[in-house]
VOBA-1610 file (N, C-alpha, C; in pm, whole numbers, padded with zeros to 5 digits, always signed):
BEGIN
Met-02719-02756+05242Met-02618-02893+05245Met-02633-02929+05374Gln-02635-03038+05401Gln-02641-03113+05547Gln-02475-03179+05598Gln-02469-03138+05713Gln-02307-03191+05789Gln-02372-03200+05912Thr-02247-03291+05993Thr-02274-03289+06118Thr-02150-03270+06225Gln-02057-03211+06164Gln-01933-03180+06215Gln-01886-03045+06192Thr-01807-02987+06264Thr-01700-02878+06206Thr-01592-02937+06157Ile-01605-02897+06015Ile-01507-02902+05875Ile-01400-02816+05866Pro-01278-02849+05855Pro-01185-02741+05835Pro-01181-02664+05713Lys-01122-02561+05693Lys-01096-02516+05564Lys-01007-02520+05486Thr-00911-02589+05568Thr-00800-02644+05469Thr-00725-02752+05517Arg-00657-02850+05463Arg-00593-02943+05520Arg-00472-02975+05415Leu-00360-03051+05484Leu-00242-03090+05398Leu-00241-03215+05349Gly-00227-03204+05243Gly-00250-03316+05157Gly-00116-03370+05096Val-00102-03475+05038Val+00006-03513+04933Val-00007-03505+04782Gly+00077-03437+04713Gly+00066-03415+04569Gly+00145-03376+04510Tyr+00150-03293+04430Tyr+00224-03205+04335Tyr+00200-03055+04355Thr+00306-02959+04380Thr+00311-02809+04346Thr+00386-02765+04228Arg+00444-02831+04146Arg+00485-02789+04027Arg+00431-02874+03896Asn+00422-02807+03787Asn+00323-02859+03666Asn+00445-02984+03599Arg+00399-03083+03584Arg+00498-03195+03519Arg+00610-03181+03578Ala+00611-03217+03709Ala+00756-03216+03795Ala+00758-03356+03813Gly+00660-03442+03826Gly+00682-03586+03866Gly+00714-03603+03987Leu+00768-03723+04024Leu+00816-03760+04179Leu+00906-03687+04228Pro+00970-03671+04340Pro+00882-03717+04463Pro+00739-03613+04488Leu+00642-03659+04530Leu+00530-03558+04562Leu+00592-03495+04700Glu+00511-03407+04723Glu+00502-03322+04847Glu+00406-03301+04903Ala+00410-03242+05044Ala+00279-03210+05138Ala+00245-03096+05069Val+00103-03076+05061Val+00022-02935+04999Val-00089-02904+05058Arg-00080-02776+05088Arg-00206-02688+05147Arg-00302-02708+05065Val-00441-02741+05067Val-00531-02717+04982Val-00644-02715+05039Pro-00779-02621+04993Pro-00884-02615+05068Pro-00970-02732+05082Val-01068-02771+05183Val-01160-02858+05195Val-01288-02797+05136Pro-01310-02867+05020Pro-01451-02776+04934Pro-01585-02801+05015Gln-01683-02747+04995Gln-01816-02795+05040Gln-01864-02836+04919Pro-01960-02954+04933Pro-02009-03032+04838Pro-02107-02940+04752Ala-02107-02955+04634Ala-02215-02891+04550Ala-02309-03007+04546Ala-02411-02941+04415Ala-02506-03037+04388Ala-02467-03148+04336Asp-02534-03292+04420Asp-02496-03408+04363Asp-02344-03482+04395Gln-02285-03402+04480Gln-02137-03404+04542Gln-02180-03462+04689Val-02043-03547+04760Val-02059-03590+04885Val-01932-03546+04905Leu-01914-03485+05041Leu-01757-03473+05124Leu-01746-03594+05243Ile-01644-03647+05222Ile-01617-03749+05272Ile-01465-03727+05368Arg-01491-03765+05502Arg-01387-03781+05560Arg-01300-03906+05559Val-01193-03890+05511Val-01114-04029+05484Val-01038-04127+05594Ala-01123-04231+05560Ala-01020-04320+05662Ala-00915-04416+05596Ala-00948-04450+05483Ala-00858-04530+05409Ala-00819-04495+05251Ser-00712-04506+05200Ser-00717-04486+05038Ser-00626-04597+04966Ser-00561-04588+04843Ser-00481-04685+04813Ser-00355-04600+04705Leu-00301-04696+04638Leu-00175-04594+04539Leu-00266-04673+04404Asn-00250-04588+04309Asn-00262-04622+04173Asn-00153-04588+04099Pro-00126-04628+03963Pro-00042-04596+03897Pro-00101-04452+03827Leu-00220-04431+03842Leu-00276-04297+03761Leu-00190-04180+03858Glu-00180-04173+03981Glu-00133-04074+04071Glu+00014-04061+04020Tyr+00071-04118+03981Tyr+00212-04079+03936Tyr+00229-04006+03800Lys+00128-04070+03735Lys+00118-04014+03579Lys+00059-03882+03602Leu-00048-03855+03664Leu-00102-03738+03684Leu+00038-03650+03735Ala+00102-03649+03824Ala+00239-03573+03866Ala+00306-03574+03744Asp+00344-03641+03669Asp+00484-03672+03587Asp+00407-03537+03469Leu+00252-03571+03427Leu+00206-03495+03316Leu+00121-03416+03325Asn+00038-03387+03449Asn-00073-03338+03463Asn-00164-03314+03342Phe-00207-03446+03317Phe-00275-03423+03184Phe-00437-03401+03213Met-00479-03346+03330Met-00595-03329+03355Met-00608-03177+03346Gly-00475-03106+03330Gly-00470-02978+03305Gly-00492-02860+03429Arg-00447-02941+03535Arg-00488-02865+03687Arg-00384-02755+03697Thr-00397-02657+03806Thr-00328-02565+03840Thr-00279-02599+03958Pro-00167-02645+03974Pro-00109-02671+04103Pro-00097-02572+04214Pro-00125-02608+04354Pro-00127-02742+04405Pro-00215-02835+04381Val-00201-02942+04363Val-00316-03067+04357Val-00279-03195+04433Ala-00376-03212+04515Ala-00375-03322+04616Ala-00406-03460+04524Leu-00356-03564+04608Leu-00389-03689+04504Leu-00448-03793+04632Gly-00467-03904+04596Gly-00532-04018+04674Gly-00679-04042+04615Leu-00699-04090+04510Leu-00810-04078+04424Leu-00904-04219+04487Asp-00848-04295+04556Asp-00942-04429+04597Asp-00978-04358+04758Leu-01116-04412+04785Leu-01153-04353+04927Leu-01251-04422+05025Ala-01243-04454+05125Ala-01360-04483+05217Ala-01321-04431+05321Gly-01440-04380+05377Gly-01445-04326+05495Gly-01589-04297+05512Leu-01624-04157+05600Leu-01768-04133+05642Leu-01821-04001+05572Val-01921-04019+05538Val-01991-03874+05474Val-01984-03784+05583Val-01961-03649+05555Val-01983-03554+05660Val-02050-03451+05630Ala-02083-03447+05467Ala-02172-03320+05413Ala-02211-03388+05295Val-02324-03328+05273Val-02375-03363+05144Val-02428-03232+05065Gly-02438-03237+04915Gly-02491-03127+04867Gly-02653-03150+04809His-02683-03030+04750His-02820-03071+04727His-02867-03198+04616Gly-02966-03225+04617Gly-03033-03342+04580Gly-02962-03500+04576Val-02862-03491+04680Val-02796-03623+04723Val-02911-03722+04775Ser-02867-03828+04722Ser-02979-03960+04772Ser-02886-04072+04762Gly-02951-04190+04845Gly-02874-04302+04841Gly-02754-04294+04953Val-02700-04189+04975Val-02627-04195+05118Val-02656-04072+05179Ala-02596-04073+05314Ala-02654-03956+05423Ala-02541-03948+05490Val-02548-03816+05562Val-02426-03772+05665Val-02423-03901+05766Gly-02288-03921+05788Gly-02278-04054+05894Gly-02254-04159+05822Asp-02323-04188+05723Asp-02246-04343+05626Asp-02159-04333+05622Ala-02101-04487+05633Ala-01958-04525+05574Ala-01997-04542+05431Val-01899-04520+05345Val-01900-04514+05236Val-01762-04559+05153Ala-01766-04600+05029Ala-01636-04615+04952Ala-01668-04542+04843Ala-01550-04468+04764Ala-01572-04356+04637Ala-01440-04345+04578Met-01473-04302+04448Met-01358-04226+04376Met-01374-04081+04354Ala-01260-04049+04419Ala-01225-03885+04361Ala-01265-03818+04263Asp-01327-03745+04246Asp-01333-03659+04104Asp-01185-03619+04057Leu-01138-03661+03963Leu-01053-03653+03868Leu-00988-03490+03825Asn-01093-03400+03861Asn-01088-03249+03814Asn-01071-03200+03960Gly-01079-03283+04080Gly-01072-03229+04215Gly-00973-03274+04311Asp-00930-03262+04404Asp-00818-03304+04498Asp-00887-03453+04543Gly-00774-03537+04580Gly-00791-03674+04657Gly-00782-03657+04822Gly-00752-03779+04891Gly-00775-03778+05005Gly-00647-03834+05112Trp-00544-03817+05031Trp-00425-03855+05114Trp-00395-03721+05194Asp-00339-03805+05335Asp-00327-03685+05446Asp-00190-03655+05446Ala-00121-03563+05482Ala+00043-03552+05477Ala+00100-03576+05646Thr-00020-03566+05732Thr-00025-03596+05860Thr-00065-03691+05909Gly-00072-03823+05827Gly-00116-03945+05883Gly-00042-04029+05965Gly-00148-04072+06076Gly-00090-04118+06204Gly-00159-04028+06323Ser-00097-04047+06415Ser-00148-03971+06527Ser-00117-03821+06494Gly-00225-03754+06555Gly-00241-03640+06548Gly-00278-03596+06398Ser-00329-03688+06306Ser-00371-03616+06159Ser-00445-03525+06176Glu-00451-03437+06077Glu-00540-03328+06032Glu-00682-03374+05971Gly-00656-03499+05905Gly-00754-03583+05869Gly-00750-03522+05681Gly-00780-03637+05636Gly-00830-03632+05478Gly-00953-03606+05454Tyr-00968-03512+05344Tyr-01124-03482+05307Tyr-01141-03491+05146Ala-01196-03528+05115Ala-01227-03519+04971Ala-01384-03517+04911Val-01448-03461+04811Val-01549-03434+04739Val-01571-03574+04664Thr-01680-03618+04633Thr-01688-03703+04505Thr-01824-03688+04473Arg-01826-03735+04356Arg-01973-03715+04297Arg-02051-03845+04360Gln-02211-03813+04369Gln-02265-03902+04411Gln-02269-04029+04347Phe-02261-04034+04194Phe-02255-04200+04118Phe-02127-04269+04118Leu-02050-04205+04194Leu-01917-04281+04250Leu-01911-04291+04354Thr-01990-04300+04471Thr-02011-04312+04595Thr-02096-04431+04635Ala-02038-04545+04705Ala-02142-04622+04720Ala-02110-04632+04915Arg-02257-04707+04927Arg-02233-04743+05102Arg-02149-04888+05135Lys-02107-04858+05233Lys-01966-04955+05260Lys-02050-05045+05333Pro-02042-05188+05312Pro-02140-05318+05407Pro-02050-05288+05493Pro-02099-05337+05646Pro-02055-05340+05788Pro-01965-05451+05766Ser-01967-05549+05680Ser-01846-05681+05688Ser-01724-05626+05613Leu-01687-05531+05536Leu-01608-05507+05471Leu-01538-05399+05550Ser-01385-05392+05564Ser-01323-05287+05629Ser-01304-05186+05580Phe-01304-05044+05603Phe-01235-04939+05569Phe-01129-04963+05462Arg-01022-05014+05514Arg-00925-05051+05387Arg-00948-05126+05326Asp-01027-05252+05304Asp-01049-05319+05212Asp-01130-05261+05111Ala-01248-05167+05137Ala-01344-05115+05060Ala-01244-04990+04968Ala-01133-04943+05055Ala-01046-04798+04982Ala-00974-04849+04867Val-00921-04993+04849Val-00879-05035+04775Val-00926-05085+04608Leu-01056-05102+04633Leu-01130-05127+04523Leu-01169-05045+04424Pro-01231-04877+04442Pro-01280-04835+04323Pro-01228-04837+04206Met-01105-04777+04186Met-01061-04737+04058Met-01015-04865+03994Ala-00948-04982+04054Ala-00908-05085+03991Ala-01031-05157+03959Phe-01120-05157+04061Phe-01252-05244+04015Phe-01338-05196+03883Leu-01358-05057+03891Leu-01431-04974+03805Leu-01338-04993+03631Ser-01202-05022+03655Ser-01114-05030+03551Ser-01154-05189+03466Ala-01170-05279+03549Ala-01211-05408+03559Ala-01342-05399+03506Phe-01422-05374+03568Phe-01552-05378+03536Phe-01595-05288+03384Ala-01537-05197+03337Ala-01555-05125+03195Ala-01527-05194+03133Gly-01408-05283+03151Gly-01378-05390+03050Gly-01456-05531+03002Leu-01476-05564+03141Leu-01542-05675+03145Leu-01706-05686+03127Tyr-01792-05626+03206Tyr-01901-05651+03257Tyr-01980-05631+03098Arg-02083-05705+03105Arg-02177-05707+02945Arg-02058-05742+02826Thr-01952-05793+02854Thr-01863-05806+02760Thr-01852-05970+02744Val-01782-06009+02880Val-01764-06143+02910Val-01915-06262+02882Gln-01892-06346+02795Gln-02012-06451+02781Gln-02020-06564+02859Asp-02133-06608+02916Asp-02129-06762+02981Asp-02025-06828+02881Gly-01922-06925+02956Gly-01834-06992+02854Gly-01749-06967+02785Asp-01709-06805+02790Asp-01615-06765+02725Asp-01483-06811+02784Thr-01365-06834+02720Thr-01231-06827+02712Thr-01166-06694+02736Val-01110-06657+02838Val-01052-06530+02878Val-00911-06537+02905Tyr-00851-06447+02876Tyr-00712-06428+02930Tyr-00666-06285+02964Val-00618-06272+03085Val-00600-06159+03165Val-00437-06152+03202Pro-00376-06116+03086Pro-00202-06102+03155Pro-00193-05992+03282Gly-00099-06068+03355Gly-00102-05960+03467Gly-00179-05973+03570Gly-00233-06134+03607Gly-00345-06156+03700Gly-00285-06102+03837Gly-00177-06084+03886Gly-00159-06064+04004Gly-00131-05906+04024Gly-00180-05844+03922Gly-00149-05698+03944Gly-00303-05640+04023Gly-00278-05506+04058Gly-00404-05439+04103Gly-00521-05447+04056Val-00531-05419+03907Val-00631-05437+03825Val-00655-05581+03772Gly-00566-05654+03744Gly-00549-05790+03708Gly-00595-05900+03780His-00573-05873+03920His-00638-06013+03998His-00780-05990+04003Leu-00829-05843+04035Leu-00986-05788+04017Leu-01062-05875+03871Ala-00973-05858+03786Ala-01014-05877+03658Ala-01041-06042+03662Val-00959-06094+03690Val-00945-06234+03691Val-01066-06323+03770Gln-01078-06243+03902Gln-01200-06306+03960Gln-01356-06272+03926Met-01316-06182+03856Met-01441-06114+03786Met-01506-06192+03687Ala-01405-06224+03590Ala-01407-06335+03469Ala-01468-06476+03524Ala-01374-06504+03611Ala-01391-06636+03694Ala-01525-06690+03756Arg-01559-06581+03848Arg-01639-06604+03970Arg-01769-06513+03934Ala-01764-06398+03873Ala-01889-06328+03875Ala-01966-06293+03729Leu-01866-06345+03617Leu-01958-06338+03491Leu-01963-06452+03388Gly-01912-06541+03472Gly-01946-06695+03422Gly-01857-06708+03277Ala-01727-06701+03289Ala-01600-06709+03217Ala-01605-06908+03225Gly-01591-06914+03091Gly-01541-07092+03116Gly-01454-07154+03129Leu-01339-07064+03108Leu-01178-07083+03105Leu-01136-06945+03136Val-01044-06922+03214Val-00944-06802+03254Val-00807-06814+03282Ile-00742-06791+03175Ile-00586-06791+03166Ile-00520-06637+03220Ser-00424-06676+03287Ser-00335-06557+03288Ser-00187-06561+03303Ser-00096-06462+03337Ser-00004-06468+03349Ser+00084-06376+03410Gly+00239-06390+03471Gly+00309-06338+03535Gly+00414-06337+03533Ser+00515-06278+03600Ser+00658-06312+03606Ser+00718-06314+03754Thr+00613-06342+03845Thr+00752-06376+03983Thr+00613-06462+04051Pro+00703-06580+04148Pro+00606-06663+04199Pro+00493-06639+04257Gln+00507-06503+04319Gln+00384-06432+04400Gln+00290-06395+04301Ser+00317-06332+04195Ser+00195-06284+04128Ser+00136-06408+04052Ile+00203-06491+04033Ile+00166-06652+03962Ile+00043-06734+04067Ala+00123-06709+04172Ala+00012-06774+04300Ala-00084-06704+04283Leu-00108-06553+04328Leu-00226-06453+04325Leu-00305-06512+04195Ala-00282-06511+04083Ala-00359-06520+03982Ala-00420-06657+04008Arg-00332-06721+04027Arg-00431-06882+04075Arg-00528-06886+04159Arg-00493-06804+04281Arg-00602-06808+04378Arg-00703-06761+04366Cys-00695-06634+04257Cys-00802-06574+04210Cys-00906-06617+04132Gly-00868-06749+04061Gly-00950-06820+04002Gly-00882-06881+03841Ala-00784-06818+03814Ala-00708-06847+03670Ala-00668-06997+03671Gln-00733-07080+03589Gln-00682-07230+03585Gln-00559-07231+03527His-00502-07195+03424His-00394-07207+03356His-00287-07021+03402Val-00193-07027+03461Val-00119-06935+03464Val+00039-06931+03402Phe+00065-06862+03329Phe+00211-06874+03237Phe+00296-06756+03316Asp+00419-06775+03317Asp+00539-06706+03316Asp+00575-06640+03168Tyr+00557-06517+03168Tyr+00529-06455+03060Tyr+00710-06450+03037Lys+00783-06444+03141Lys+00928-06415+03112Lys+00981-06562+03045Arg+00911-06658+03086Arg+01009-06809+03044Arg+00921-06859+02926Asp+00806-06854+02955Asp+00688-06923+02843Asp+00668-06839+02723Asp+00655-06929+02603Asp+00569-06867+02481Asp+00439-06853+02478Val+00370-06758+02578Val+00286-06737+02606Val+00166-06768+02492Pro+00176-06729+02381Pro+00103-06728+02272Pro+00069-06884+02208Ala+00211-06956+02211Ala+00219-07085+02169Ala+00130-07170+02278Glu+00157-07129+02393Glu+00088-07218+02521Glu-00045-07197+02529Ile-00128-07066+02496Ile-00270-07024+02481Ile-00301-07131+02325Ala-00239-07146+02250Ala-00248-07196+02104Ala-00308-07342+02152Lys-00202-07424+02235Lys-00246-07535+02284Lys-00338-07569+02344Leu-00377-07494+02464Leu-00496-07493+02525Leu-00634-07485+02450Thr-00630-07417+02337Thr-00747-07369+02287Thr-00748-07462+02109Asn-00701-07528+02119Asn-00666-07635+01982Asn-00638-07537+01897Ser-00560-07426+01898Ser-00498-07336+01783Ser-00649-07230+01755Arg-00745-07212+01838Arg-00835-07141+01820Arg-00828-06994+01864Gly-00768-06991+02012Gly-00749-06865+02062Gly-00858-06847+02173Val-00845-06724+02239Val-00936-06696+02339Val-01030-06571+02263Asp-01160-06601+02364Asp-01246-06499+02295Asp-01218-06380+02332Leu-01176-06347+02449Leu-01134-06212+02507Leu-00988-06191+02567Val-00963-06105+02550Val-00830-06033+02613Val-00863-05911+02682Phe-00848-05903+02818Phe-00828-05770+02889Phe-00687-05763+02937Asp-00641-05653+02864Asp-00490-05619+02882Asp-00488-05497+02947Ala-00448-05482+03096Ala-00407-05380+03176Ala-00276-05358+03192Thr-00196-05417+03134Thr-00040-05380+03192Thr+00032-05305+03116Tyr+00000-05219+03043Tyr+00047-05066+03025Tyr+00194-05102+02945Ser+00207-05260+02881Ser+00343-05273+02800Ser+00308-05284+02674Glu+00384-05231+02609Glu+00413-05232+02426Glu+00446-05349+02398Arg+00561-05436+02426Arg+00564-05560+02417Arg+00492-05638+02440Gly+00420-05643+02554Gly+00297-05727+02616Gly+00154-05729+02530Phe+00128-05593+02467Phe+00000-05581+02382Phe+00054-05679+02258Val+00162-05657+02192Val+00197-05731+02059Val+00160-05888+02109Glu+00196-05929+02221Glu+00217-06080+02259Glu+00064-06095+02263Thr-00015-06051+02348Thr-00171-06067+02379Thr-00271-06040+02273Ala-00221-05976+02178Ala-00309-05972+02059Ala-00271-06098+01958Lys-00183-06160+02008Lys-00170-06268+01903Lys-00236-06397+01964Thr-00330-06366+02094Thr-00386-06495+02141Thr-00505-06491+02137Val-00566-06373+02070Val-00723-06375+02032Val-00768-06457+01927Arg-00883-06480+01930Arg-00937-06576+01830Arg-00991-06506+01682Arg-01038-06572+01586Arg-01071-06479+01443Arg-01228-06430+01556Gly-01243-06285+01505Gly-01372-06253+01578Gly-01387-06217+01688Gly-01266-06226+01774Gly-01235-06198+01927Gly-01226-06053+01964Ser-01248-06029+02085Ser-01203-05925+02099Ser-01098-05895+02204Trp-01025-05779+02147Trp-00893-05740+02246Trp-00942-05586+02316Ile-00937-05608+02466Ile-00947-05517+02513Ile-00855-05449+02608Val-00842-05330+02618Val-00714-05275+02639Val-00765-05142+02730Leu-00699-05124+02824Leu-00719-05075+02952Leu-00617-04932+02950Gly-00627-04817+02920Gly-00574-04689+02890Gly-00553-04598+02793Val-00422-04579+02734Val-00415-04510+02621Val-00399-04575+02487Gly-00352-04728+02553Gly-00319-04818+02400Gly-00216-04852+02350Pro-00176-04936+02282Pro-00050-04937+02183Pro-00014-04809+02124Gly+00130-04820+02129Gly+00169-04702+02069Gly+00201-04553+02141Lys+00143-04568+02253Lys+00066-04426+02329Lys+00103-04422+02436Thr+00166-04549+02528Thr+00208-04537+02666Thr+00296-04430+02706Thr+00372-04381+02655Thr+00453-04286+02699Thr+00369-04164+02704Arg+00267-04134+02663Arg+00202-04005+02627Arg+00280-03890+02599Leu+00425-03914+02570Leu+00481-03810+02517Leu+00506-03832+02383Val+00556-03925+02326Val+00573-03970+02234Val+00502-04107+02152Glu+00459-04093+02023Glu+00367-04200+01998Glu+00435-04281+01893Thr+00443-04384+01853Thr+00510-04500+01822Thr+00432-04572+01758Asp+00490-04642+01668Asp+00402-04759+01572Asp+00403-04865+01635Ser+00280-04898+01633Ser+00256-05065+01689Ser+00199-05176+01599Pro+00231-05270+01572Pro+00181-05379+01518Pro+00053-05413+01562Val+00043-05386+01664Val-00104-05454+01718Val-00251-05424+01652Asp-00276-05347+01582Asp-00387-05321+01490Asp-00371-05385+01384Ala-00253-05440+01323Ala-00229-05504+01223Ala-00265-05644+01250Ile-00235-05705+01374Ile-00246-05843+01434Ile-00417-05853+01417Leu-00488-05758+01495Leu-00594-05757+01516Leu-00666-05773+01397Ala-00641-05696+01292Ala-00744-05710+01171Ala-00722-05803+01104Glu-00592-05891+01078Glu-00567-06013+01030Glu-00677-06133+01073Arg-00718-06089+01215Arg-00794-06203+01276Arg-00904-06155+01291Gly-00973-06021+01216Gly-01129-06021+01193Gly-01132-05981+01385Ala-01060-05932+01465Ala-01073-05896+01587Ala-01144-05796+01622Glu-01160-05714+01727Glu-01248-05588+01762Glu-01118-05568+01874Arg-01119-05427+01839Arg-01035-05380+01969Arg-01105-05274+02075Val-01107-05303+02169Val-01206-05211+02257Val-01065-05146+02340Asp-01107-04997+02358Asp-01000-04922+02450Asp-01094-04873+02583Val-01070-04880+02661Val-01139-04859+02805Val-01074-04776+02868Asn-01089-04673+02900Asn-01026-04527+02994Asn-01125-04468+03030Leu-01126-04505+03192Leu-01201-04433+03263Leu-01158-04242+03267Leu-01052-04198+03225Leu-01019-04085+03229Leu-01115-04008+03149Arg-01170-04078+03008Arg-01227-03986+02909Arg-01344-03914+02987Tyr-01422-04028+03090Tyr-01534-03960+03163Tyr-01517-03811+03225Phe-01373-03797+03253Phe-01395-03662+03302Phe-01288-03545+03223Ser-01225-03603+03151Ser-01155-03496+03053Ser-01238-03477+02919Glu-01348-03530+02903Glu-01390-03510+02802Glu-01591-03526+02856Pro-01632-03425+02950Pro-01758-03412+03010Pro-01896-03465+02920Ala-01867-03450+02768Ala-01972-03489+02725Ala-02020-03671+02711Thr-01917-03725+02751Thr-01919-03878+02761Thr-01983-03908+02880Leu-01985-03804+02970Leu-02052-03854+03104Leu-02190-03827+03113Asp-02265-03870+03019Asp-02374-03863+03027Asp-02497-03925+03112Ser-02609-03978+03116Ser-02661-04005+03229Ser-02665-04182+03217Glu-02617-04232+03106Glu-02588-04361+03081Glu-02473-04418+03169Ala-02368-04326+03138Ala-02225-04347+03139Ala-02225-04315+03331Gln-02305-04261+03405Gln-02306-04223+03510Gln-02400-04344+03588Ala-02486-04396+03543Ala-02564-04508+03596Ala-02457-04654+03549Phe-02386-04638+03464Phe-02298-04762+03443Phe-02218-04762+03560Leu-02131-04644+03572Leu-02019-04642+03655Leu-02105-04657+03841Gln-02210-04592+03864Gln-02273-04598+03969Gln-02308-04782+04023Arg-02345-04866+03870Arg-02371-05013+03860Arg-02239-05063+03956Gly-02119-05031+03898Gly-01976-05051+03875Gly-01942-05055+04043Met-01973-04917+04108Met-01932-04920+04231Met-02046-05001+04329Ala-02163-05001+04324Ala-02257-05090+04394Ala-02197-05277+04400Leu-02141-05280+04270Leu-02128-05425+04292Leu-01971-05444+04316Ala-01891-05342+04344Ala-01788-05359+04377Ala-01785-05401+04525Met-01904-05340+04602Met-01920-05376+04738Met-01995-05510+04767Glu-02071-05539+04680Glu-02149-05636+04679Glu-02095-05753+04656Trp-01992-05755+04546Trp-01911-05915+04513Trp-01816-05914+04631Ala-01775-05812+04665Ala-01660-05797+04782Ala-01707-05873+04917Thr-01838-05866+04952Thr-01891-05929+05042Thr-01953-06066+05052Gln-01968-06092+04890Gln-01990-06222+04869Gln-01902-06317+04849Gly-01784-06263+04841Gly-01648-06332+04785Gly-01629-06351+04681Leu-01703-06291+04606Leu-01669-06326+04438Leu-01557-06251+04395Val-01548-06107+04420Val-01416-06003+04375Val-01376-05950+04534Val-01269-06031+04558Val-01209-05986+04674Val-01071-05925+04686Pro-01074-05803+04706Pro-00918-05741+04693Pro-00833-05801+04791His-00695-05819+04722His-00569-05875+04795His-00502-05735+04831Val-00458-05709+04917Val-00384-05624+05000Val-00238-05657+05027Gly-00150-05648+04944Gly-00034-05670+04935Gly+00073-05617+05039Gln-00002-05492+05086Gln+00111-05371+05147Gln-00019-05293+05228Thr+00047-05259+05320Thr-00051-05140+05377Thr+00023-05040+05438Ile+00033-04896+05401Ile+00122-04825+05447Ile+00050-04707+05510Asp+00098-04595+05612Asp+00081-04481+05633Asp+00073-04375+05525Ser-00043-04297+05576Ser-00033-04163+05485Ser+00059-04076+05491Thr+00177-04104+05461Thr+00287-04004+05499Thr+00359-03966+05369Val+00427-03864+05339Val+00456-03825+05212Val+00556-03949+05160Glu+00672-03976+05258Glu+00760-04044+05257Glu+00722-04180+05195Ala+00620-04256+05287Ala+00572-04388+05246Ala+00520-04356+05101Ile+00425-04245+05073Ile+00372-04278+04933Ile+00453-04258+04847Asn+00565-04183+04844Asn+00653-04159+04744Asn+00733-04308+04728Ala+00739-04363+04843Ala+00828-04480+04838Ala+00738-04605+04759Gly+00641-04597+04796Gly+00522-04682+04723Gly+00531-04669+04574Leu+00497-04531+04541Leu+00455-04488+04395Leu+00627-04503+04319Gln+00728-04509+04363Gln+00814-04539+04298Gln+00840-04670+04256Leu+00795-04761+04341Leu+00831-04885+04320Leu+00695-04903+04180Leu+00583-04901+04197Leu+00522-04901+04080Leu+00572-04861+03956Lys+00620-04748+03969Lys+00644-04698+03837Lys+00756-04772+03769Ala+00857-04819+03875Ala+00969-04916+03825Ala+00902-05058+03792Gly+00772-05094+03802Gly+00730-05222+03758Gly+00741-05349+03880Arg+00811-05249+04017Arg+00821-05341+04088Arg+00752-05332+04259Gly+00608-05297+04217Gly+00494-05276+04298Gly+00466-05434+04370Thr+00420-05422+04489Thr+00367-05546+04558Thr+00282-05605+04473Val+00245-05722+04459Val+00112-05789+04393Val-00011-05747+04463Gly-00116-05751+04427Gly-00254-05702+04413Gly-00249-05542+04464Lys-00284-05498+04552Lys-00319-05359+04578Lys-00223-05280+04707Val-00176-05197+04713Val-00133-05101+04829Val-00228-05045+04896Ala-00260-05047+05024Ala-00353-04960+05106Ala-00303-04851+05170Val-00331-04760+05206Val-00292-04615+05266Val-00426-04587+05359Ile-00353-04595+05490Ile-00428-04578+05614Ile-00426-04413+05612Val-00520-04372+05630Val-00506-04209+05606Val-00550-04168+05743Asp-00670-04221+05825Asp-00693-04199+05970Asp-00719-04352+06023Gly-00604-04350+06129Gly-00583-04504+06227Gly-00707-04529+06269Asp-00738-04420+06357Asp-00864-04471+06430Asp-01009-04488+06375Leu-01011-04428+06248Leu-01144-04429+06186Leu-01132-04576+06128Ala-01005-04598+06019Ala-01016-04724+05967Ala-01008-04861+06071Ala-00997-04824+06205Ala-01015-04944+06249Ala-01150-04961+06294Glu-01240-04881+06297Glu-01378-04921+06285Glu-01428-05002+06147Lys-01550-05037+06183Lys-01598-05090+06044Lys-01695-05007+06000
//
């Protein structure tokens, strides 16, 4: 193992200490692990908030034994590498996604006097950060970008009509840009419920953005497409009611792609009947479930092909951001404190989060550097 500095044995992260206790999170003392083969240890400059973090605290569906530190998105400096690591080296600035079976990088002592956030990542989920991309902006990309990438890459065809509901959301605003600017969609349609989210979806490249609280979106899309429907829906909204409406917009033989556990299972505790599959079957449309968790909860799915796919996604996240093709919108930046992180996650859980992404500054001095 290579390293350049003295690394503490433990640190004070932000996470949960009791199984299935939910929010609020607490300060948790966790070990700083040494990287094993094909792993990288990162001193964290910045991170972000994702719905997955409060869901892990609610349900602990990875089966971890608390305490568990959270903060899955990472950007910072490599301070140690395990055997066999290539492509990144000690001292490199990187962006990465923490292993869901390990601890994340939030630091409960964020700000001046910070102990520092540290997290281990797998090499294939770690990419060198371009100098032109700030640590903050790099840190908000990994999980949301990979979610959109897994749904749209190699799926969107040149000239396709694509519908991305929630185009002002953390995943949605990246998916709109990806379809419109990087993957060659001919027409991108989106929806939102506030002037801010609708405006962001438009700025990201959606030619038509509807207010789903006011407009009959399936009817409006039927008008736009001469009753044909869209070639592809990418739905990352986790809304049972929304799933039904977006399924109605798919053309015959089209694709309905859903992020997460899918219709009927969004509570994870109680499975309910959903008409989505019947709607899709009537149209001869394909349902595709995109779930990054499967790669980690079902290790057999994380074969060399899957690893190469995710590594390609991390590389393109950095490349497309610097090219201006898929640029993260940071709607709010908070310090890495227990109080600020809890407040941000409570808003996300209530569906009242900021548009785009919420960035978390873990090490202010480091984050200020390029």
